[in-house]
TIRO-41732 format. One record per residue: z, y negated, x negated of N, C-alpha, C in turn. Coordinates in steps of 0.02 Angstrom, whole numbers, padded with zeros to 5 digits, always signed. Atoms other than C-alpha are relative to their C-alpha. Example, Ala and Ser with C-alpha at 12.3 -4.5 7.8 and 13.67 -1.06 7.14 Angstrom:
+00000+00059-00045+00390+00225-00615+00000-00060-00045 -00003+00059+00042+00357+00053-00684+00037-00055+00039 
//
This chain:
+00073-00010-00039+04666+00414+09327+00023-00056+00075 -00030+00041-00063+04675+00262+09457-00088+00019+00060 +00079+00000-00067+04559+00280+09622+00062-00054+00043 -00022+00025-00055+04583+00133+09745-00056-00023+00049 +00037+00012-00063+04505+00097+09921-00005-00070+00010 -00032+00062-00016+04469-00066+09943-00052+00006+00082 +00075+00012-00054+04328-00130+10117+00028+00021+00064 -00013-00072-00059+04429-00047+10268+00016-00092+00019 -00030+00062-00053+04495-00170+10426-00003+00015+00046 -00010-00017-00082+04469-00193+10615-00077-00014-00011 +00040+00018+00004+04311-00182+10668-00037-00003+00048 +00019-00043-00117+04240-00165+10890-00070+00071-00046 +00058-00083-00045+04123+00004+10931-00056-00040-00047 +00089-00002-00008+03945-00031+10843+00003-00043-00068 -00001+00034+00061+03999-00134+10706-00002+00063-00080 +00016-00028+00096+03986-00103+10518+00057+00008-00064 -00068+00001+00030+04110-00064+10372-00038+00015-00066 -00001-00053+00083+04083-00037+10176+00067-00002-00043 -00056-00047+00047+04217+00060+10077-00004-00006-00080 +00042-00005+00049+04205+00037+09928+00086+00048-00041 -00051-00036+00086+04319+00160+09754-00013-00039-00046 -00026+00033+00094+04352+00088+09579+00054+00040-00012 -00022-00046+00089+04396+00219+09471+00021-00023-00069 -00005+00010+00049+04463+00206+09313+00057+00043-00041 -00080-00038+00043+04574+00306+09183-00056+00093-00015 +00042-00106-00008+04409+00485+09201-00074-00033-00030 +00105+00033+00014+04222+00487+09111-00027+00002+00095 +00015+00002-00044+04177+00434+09292-00070+00057+00040 +00078-00030+00019+03977+00512+09291+00032+00061+00004 -00017-00045-00008+04065+00657+09262+00016+00018+00078 -00045-00022-00058+04155+00681+09423-00037+00014+00056 +00023+00062-00022+04065+00686+09582+00073-00001+00048 -00004+00037-00025+04153+00604+09703-00005+00003+00084 -00017+00009-00085+04210+00605+09893+00042-00072+00039 -00060+00074-00027+04275+00499+10041+00001+00076+00088 -00025-00045-00047+04391+00598+10158+00016-00049+00059 -00051+00032-00025+04503+00543+10323+00040+00030+00035 -00047-00026-00026+04660+00578+10402-00014-00071+00069 -00059+00037-00045+04716+00500+10587+00060+00021+00019 -00098-00028-00016+04891+00481+10656-00055+00086+00040 -00038-00090-00042+04945+00694+10674-00064+00050+00005 +00057-00045+00023+04761+00746+10625+00005+00009-00097 +00030-00022+00088+04726+00851+10444-00056-00062-00021 +00047+00006+00026+04630+00766+10328-00071+00034-00014 +00059-00028-00016+04446+00786+10338-00062-00037-00009 +00065+00028+00065+04312+00783+10240-00068-00049+00070 +00077+00032-00031+04159+00670+10284-00036-00032-00028 +00055-00001+00021+04038+00646+10130+00005+00009-00089 -00017-00008+00066+04024+00668+09958-00079-00003-00045 +00064+00049+00032+03927+00617+09801+00002+00062-00063 -00014+00007+00061+03870+00689+09627+00020-00004-00059 -00022+00055+00015+03919+00629+09483-00082-00036-00056 +00059+00045+00000+03718+00574+09447-00008-00029+00082 +00004+00031-00075+03739+00527+09636-00075+00028+00036 +00083+00052-00031+03554+00591+09681+00001+00103+00051 -00015-00042-00048+03667+00745+09809+00052-00048+00003 -00043+00020-00029+03733+00705+09919+00019+00057+00078 -00031-00072-00051+03839+00800+10102+00040-00053+00071 -00088+00046-00054+03932+00722+10269-00009+00049+00051 -00031-00021-00070+03999+00789+10414-00045-00013+00032 +00040-00012-00057+03899+00823+10557+00019-00092+00051 -00005+00090-00040+03968+00665+10670-00021-00063-00022 -00002+00089+00043+03936+00522+10519-00063+00013-00016 +00049-00006+00042+03780+00589+10486-00050-00071+00029 +00046+00087-00083+03632+00443+10542+00023-00069-00015 -00025+00059-00003+03780+00324+10522+00042-00017-00080 -00009+00010+00043+03864+00338+10362-00039+00024-00046 +00071-00020+00048+03764+00317+10193+00078+00005-00059 -00015+00016+00051+03884+00374+10048-00061-00017-00071 +00019+00017+00048+03833+00294+09844+00042-00023-00061 -00044+00012+00068+03897+00253+09668-00031-00049-00036 +00055+00032+00039+03824+00154+09541+00082+00011-00074 -00032-00004+00071+03905+00233+09365+00028-00067-00028 -00009+00068+00062+03897+00065+09264+00058-00041+00039 -00051+00038-00044+04026-00003+09396+00047+00045+00006 -00071-00043-00063+04126+00162+09420+00027-00024+00052 -00003-00019-00075+04118+00133+09583-00047+00038+00053 +00056-00039-00056+04062+00233+09746+00044-00070+00070 -00009+00024-00022+04054+00172+09899-00011+00032+00067 +00027-00018-00068+04032+00205+10099-00031-00074+00043 +00031+00041-00043+03918+00111+10199+00000+00033+00094 +00005-00063-00064+03963+00153+10371-00006-00058+00080 +00028+00039-00029+03869+00094+10513+00017+00000+00082 -00036-00022-00072+03890+00077+10712+00051+00059-00022 -00082-00043-00016+04069+00131+10693+00031+00016+00082 -00026-00026-00038+04137+00238+10853+00097-00004-00017 -00073+00000-00027+04310+00230+10920+00056+00035-00047 -00033-00092+00023+04354+00425+10848-00023-00017-00085 +00027+00034+00101+04294+00326+10651+00079-00010-00047 -00029+00034-00008+04468+00265+10687+00051+00052-00069 -00084-00020+00041+04598+00327+10518-00001-00016-00068 -00006+00050+00067+04643+00289+10340-00062+00052-00012 +00050-00026+00018+04504+00350+10238+00022-00017-00088 -00051-00016+00057+04530+00430+10056-00060+00015-00025 +00061-00042+00066+04407+00436+09902+00051+00068-00044 -00040-00042+00069+04445+00573+09768-00048+00017-00031 +00005-00006+00061+04403+00625+09623-00023+00063-00016 -00003-00080-00014+04303+00835+09595-00024+00016-00087 +00046-00036+00025+04227+00947+09469-00080-00014+00022 +00087+00000-00035+04088+00975+09594+00018-00026+00089 +00006+00013-00073+04050+00930+09778+00040+00043+00058 -00045-00043-00011+04169+00983+09898-00014-00010+00071 -00026+00023-00019+04193+01004+10063+00082-00020+00033 -00104-00022+00013+04395+01064+10034+00020-00039-00068 -00023+00051+00035+04512+00936+09977+00023+00032-00048 -00043-00022+00049+04618+01070+09862-00066+00005-00055 +00021-00001+00045+04447+01065+09748+00019-00100-00036 -00006+00072+00017+04486+00861+09705+00035-00027-00062 -00073-00042+00052+04605+00837+09576+00003-00096-00016 -00021+00077-00001+04636+00634+09619-00011-00022+00048 -00010+00031-00056+04651+00548+09758+00025-00101-00022 -00015+00140+00012+04641+00328+09794+00081-00012+00077 -00070+00002-00035+04813+00290+09905-00057-00002+00087 +00039+00043-00072+04674+00234+10075+00013-00054+00016 +00022+00091-00043+04604+00096+10158+00014+00032+00093 +00010-00015-00043+04648+00115+10329-00067-00069+00046 +00094+00005-00062+04480+00092+10474+00026+00001+00059 -00028-00035-00072+04514+00052+10629-00069-00067+00046 +00093+00044-00046+04358+00028+10758+00054-00030+00092 -00032-00017-00089+04414-00024+10936-00057-00026+00057 +00044-00027-00042+04323+00012+11090-00024-00060+00040 
//
């Protein structure tokens, strides 16, 4: 199983980025997917999650209305559209695959290597 994130980078506050997570080696549509992030010196935290067929999503409160999680099962890819980015969003963003949607990292079986998102003020 391989999960590969892309789309990170440096952006000014108020800008946008779209992260992608390309999956291989698993029955993608059978897995719930999640985005997590980890800032320097902090624990990895939940950002958003989506069900296998994409009909249910959940977000952490601080990104609601700014971030949108989606997936294209035909392409085995998940996305995170991030708008109105803030310096507090700066972190390494990870995608993960699990048996069900969850806020908890331990519920996810597979993880990507992460992509850096830096938001300047």
